[in-house]
C-alpha positions, 0 to 999 in steps of 0.5 A: 832826269825826265824820260829814258825810263828803260835806260835809267832802269838798266843803269840802276840794275847795273849799279846795284849789282856792282855795289853788292859785289864790291865791283865797278859797274860795266863800262857804258857806251851812250850814243845818239843825238847830241844834246840829249842827256848823255853827259847828264846821265853820266854824272847821275851814275857817278852820284849814284855810286858816290864816287869821283867823276873825271871828264876826259878829252879824247885827244889827250890820251895819245901816249904812255905819259897821259895814260899814266897820269890818268891812272894816278887820278883814279880812286885807290880807296879800299885796296891793299898794296897788292890791289886786293879789295879789303874794304868798300871800293869807290870806282871812278867814273871816267867820262869820255865825250866824243869818244870816237875821236880817241886816237887808236893808241888811246883806244888800244891802251884804254881798252886793255885797262878796261878789260884787265884793270892792269898794265904791262910794266915791260918786265917779264911777269910784272903787271901794274894793278889798276883800281876798278873804274867805269868808262862811260863813252858818249858819241854821236858816231859809234860806228867810228870806234874800232871793234876791239874798243867797242867790244869793251862796252858791255852796256850800250844805250841809244839816246833818242830825241824826246817826245813833245810831252817829255820836252814840255816837262823838261822846259818846265823843269828848267823854267822853274830852275831858272825862276822864269815865269812862263805861259803854257803856250810859250812852253809848248812853243819852245818845246816844238822848236827845240825838236826834242833836244834838251840842250836846245830847249835850255838855250831857247828858254834862256834867250826868251828870258833875255828878251823878257828882261830887255822889254821889262816884262815879267812873264814869257808869253807866246807872243814874246817867244814868237818875238824871240824866235823871229829875232833868232830866225827860227820858224814855228817848226824849228827850221833855221835860216840855213835849213830853209835856204837848203830847202828853198834852193832845192825847191827852185831847182828842176834837178838834184843838187850836189852837196858841194853846190849846196855848200857854196849856196849856203856858205856852210861846210859840206861836213856841217851840211851832211852831219847837222843840217841834212840829218833832221831834214832827211829823217823827217821826210823833207829831203832825200839823197839820190845818186845825183844829189839832193832832192826836196820831197813833196812834204818839203815843197808843201811846207815851203808853200804853206808857210809862204817861203816858196817863190822868194817869200820870207815866210810868215812874220810873227813879230807883233806891231807893238812888241813893248806891250808883250 
């Protein structure tokens, strides 16, 4: 995996210590931007441990039956009938994507298991022992987890979007993996527009490959990537048509606009606008929230004007006159 060197180092230390003690590594919470490698990192942990990887759906851990089914799927190698470790154990990695969606019942029951590795049978003094396991929770909304459940995760890592340098390396890696011949400038074009999100990089790379095949070319050039992004309505900075519509709506207004009104103008839900669209625009200084609504910043105005979007403009066209010669 490219990047996140400190996270990889800390995980390696935890795994080495766990193997030395014949234990499971601490439970880990991976938070941060969607598509930045949380799932991939979880699979790497399982491979390094040489053990099973089970991906869980949070909504399914909702009652006693589903919890018991989960426990039956754990690896029991290396234990006697009483739960004592008599050989090397192989702690299962339980991957819980979007773990903030886990129902409260699931958070309570799974949290107890994560802490004690045993379950109350309902009989006085009787506990059901559980083999050691490691929960890796992935979330974009860590603040939505209950505090007791959050405290079960002894290792917490935050995944940032990748730098441009690492993004180019990631696009190159996947181009080689997919056997795609691509120019250095096209690599950079894809990396810039992907905004440091590997999932987006792969998606854009595959779309460029499809266009390459459709026109009978054998290399993704910068001109071909420009053609691809023009068709996808993604501009040179990675803005999609909804983001540009938000900015242009704010540009044309002389007062703040509410989230509800932006939702009506764009046709997107308020939840999508708030959680997906606005996040990038605010973080990078194109938009601000005020008590009265949303406002475009001077940086946002300058971008629209420089790229020809202001005043109803459609922006600079990048499709070559004769795209069949790409």
